N, C-alpha and C positions, 0 to 999 in steps of 0.2 A: 442157134449157134452158141457154142460154149466158149467162154472167155476165161482165161486164167491170168490173174495178176500176181506177179512175183512180189511178195511183201505187201504190207499194209502201212508203209511209211508215208512220208509227206506227199510225194508225187503219186505213187501207185495207189495209196489209200484215197487220195482226193479224187482222181479220175475214176478209180474203181467205184467209189461211192456214187459218183454222178452216173456211171453206167448202170448201176443197180437201180438208181432213181428213175432212169429212162426205161426200165423194164427188161434190161439185158440179163442173160443167164451168166452170172459172174461168180467165180470162186477165187479166193485168195490163198496163195501158197505161202505159208508163214511158219516160223519156228514155233515150237511148243509153248514158249512163254507168251508170245504174242497171241497165239491161238487161245490161251487161257484168258487173256485180257479181253479179247473180242467176244468170247463166250459169256463173260461176266457182264461187260458193259455195252456190247455191240460196237459197231464202227461209228465213231463220233467225229464230225467235221463242223468247225465253226467258221462261217463264211458270210461275207456281205451279200453273197448271192442267195443265201438261205442255209440254215443249219441242217445237218443230216445226223440222225441217230437211229440206228436200227440193227437188228441181228444180220450177220452175213455168213455165207457158207465159207468154210475154211478147209484146207488140207495141209498136212505136214509133209506129204510126199505124194506126187501124182502117180497114178497107176494106169493112165490111158491118155491118148492124144487129145488135145483141145484144138479148136479152130483158130483161135488167136491167143497168143501169149504176150502180155504187156510186161516189159522189163524196165524197171527204174532203179536198179541196184546202184550202189556206189561203184565207181570204176575199179577200185582196188579189190572189190569182191567179185569181179567178173568171172573168174575161174569157178568159184563155188556156185555162182548164180547159174552158169551154164550147166554144171553138173546137176543142179536142183531141177532145172526145167527140162533136161534132156528126155525124161520119160513122157513128157507132155507134148513133145514135138514129133509129129508124124509126117507122112508124105504130103498132106495138104495143109499142114499148120503154117501159119505166118507168125513171125516174131516181130513185135513192134517195140524197139528200144526207145526210151525217152531220157537218154543220158545227154549231158552236154559233151561237146567235142565230137571227134570222129574215130578215134583209135579203137573204140569198142567194136566197130563194124568188122574189122579184120578178124577179131577173135570169134565173133558170131558167125561170120562167113565160113571160117575154118571148121567150126563145130557143126553147122547145120546146112551149109550151102547158101550162096548168095541169093538164090531164087526164093528162099524162104524168109529172108531178112528184109523187112521194109525199112525205109528211112522215116525218122520221126523226130519231132522236137516240140517243146512246149515253153510258153512264157507264163509263169505264175510264181508268186512268192508265197510259199507255204512252209510250215515247220511241224515237226512232231513234238508235241509237248510231253513233259515228264509223266503225266497221267495217261498217256497213250492217245489223247485226242489230237486231231489235226487242225491247225489254225491257218487260215488264209489271211495274208496281209494285203490290203488294198483290193481293187476290183479287177486288176489285169488278169486275164485268163484266155490264153490262146493255145491251140494244139493243131499241129500240121502233121500230115502223114502222106506217104506216097511210095509207089514202087520206084526203086532207084534207077530203073531203066527208062522211066517215063511212061510205061504202060499203065492202063487202069488197074487199080487195086480190085481184087475180087469183090463182087457186088455185095455179098452178105456182110463182109467185113467193113467195107466203106459205109454201108447204110447204118450199121450199128454204131460206128464212131460218129458219123455226122448227125445222128439222132440226138447227140448232146447239145446241139445248137449251132448258130451261125458262127460261133467262135472256133469251131472245129472244121478244118478244111482239108480236102485232098489236093495235093499239089504234085503235078508231074515233074516240077523242078525242085523236088524236096531236097536234093543234095545241095543245090545252091542256097536254099533256105537254111540248111544246117550250117553251111559255111558262114552265112550272114550272122547267125547266132554265135558260132564259134569265135569269130573276130570280136563281136560285141562282148561276150561273156568273159573272154580272156582279158580284154581291156578293163572291164568292171572288176573282175577278181584281182587282176594284177594291181590296179590302182588302189582299190579299197584295202587290200591286204598290205600293200607297201606303205600306205599312209595310216593304216590301222583306224580308219574311220569311214563314215558314210560319205556319199557323193557331195551332199550339201556342205559338209565341213571342209572337204577338200577344195571345192571351187570357191569357197569363201576366202581362201588365201590368195595372195597376189598372183601366184603362178599355177594355181590348182587347175583351172580350166584348160590352160595350155598343156599341162602334164597329161591330163586325161585325153585330150584331143590327139596329142602326139603318140600316146600309147595306142590309141585306136588306129592311128595311121600305120603304125608298125604292124599291128595285127592284120589289118586289111591288105597290107602289102603282101603278106604271106598268102592270104586267100587269093589275091590277084595272080601271084606267081604260080599258084596251084590250079589256075584256070577257073576260079570261082570268085571273081571280083564282085564285092557287094555293089548293088545298084544305087543310084542317087537317093531313092526313097529309104532304103535300108540304112545308108550312111546318115541321112538326115535324122531318122528316128533314133539311131544309136547315139549320135552327138547330142540330141536333145536330152536324152536320159542321162548320159555321162557328164553333162555340164549343167544340170538343173539346179538352180539356186534353192537352197533350203531342203533339198531332197534327203529323206532319211534312208535311202536305198543303200544296202550293203549286199555284196555278193554272199551267197551261202557259204563260200569258202572262208570268208572272214568270220562268219558266225561259227564255223567249225573251229577256226583258229582261236577265237575268243574263249571257247569252252575247253580248249586244250585237246581237241579231237584231231584225228587224222584228216588230212585234206586231200583233194584230188589235184594237187598242183602238178604232178607229173602227167596226168591224163590231159589236162588243159594247157597249162603254161609250158610244161616240159615238152609235150608233143608239138606244140606250135613253134617252140624254140628250135627243136630238131628239124622241123620242116624249113624254118628260116635258114638254118645253117646249110641245109642241102642246096638251097638256091643262092647261097652266098650273100644273104641279106643281113644288114647291120640292124640289130634290134636292141639297142642299149637299155631302154626302159623295161621291155619285156624280160631281158636278161637280169636286170636288177631285181625285178619283182620275183622272178623264179629263184634267184640266189637267196633272197630274203626268206622265202618259204622253205627252201631246202635247209637253211640254217635252223629254222623252227623245227622242221621234221627231224633233223639230226639230233637236236637237243631233246626233243620229245622221245625219240627212240633210244637215245644214249649211244648213237653210232656215228659213223662217218657220213659226209654229204655224198649225194649222187653225182657221178661224173657227167 
């Protein structure tokens, strides 16, 4: 089975490396500059699970369909990502997106048909370093995938992904799992970006834990109104992370903000805020976090804020 990974950045590069390590037939679709770095240095991953450094197969443009395409692009690059992988998507290809949020599913369904697009999510803290290496922070590493109809995923694809270990699971309720993470990551991103610091610094203040909890309440209220209320275990796990004393955890959105980069605020916070408005839900903390990031984005772009 042939697997194509779009990009060799933090998420795609990490899981692509682990697939190579498991013996899978993996090719990375990358831009010419990244291809040159990989040809020179190989793909490099620094991880508590074990470092990875070896040559990998790359393409700058696919010319034939693959069995599985793993997509981990930034949401604001979705149009160009779809164009890039289009030649690799055939009648039997399945596309596995590993983006936060949900809005990307509509774009992928429109491009390839909903039957070809799996649900997927991952929990891992990784970054692409200036030298092109990928670094994992901590030991958390989970990946879930599934057919969004609840049907079993094609056996060869399921086997290849689950060969990565017990932390990779096929879930018939993958859409519920994506909503669980959507509510959590919106609260984490909204809270850490609004306060411009890590979880531990926020909850060390008198009202910090209450702020993070109420922000998560707003986000999960939107999930519940959408028919995907997070279950007790998902809520408890999210609360534990969002209010952990001394935690150095920051959302990747805050790391983007700190280095002056573009953020995914519209894909995560903006989309959730629009869904809240459609249900008539009052989400003042989510709205404040979104306004904060829109001001940042407007200043960065030198333009007007988004309505």
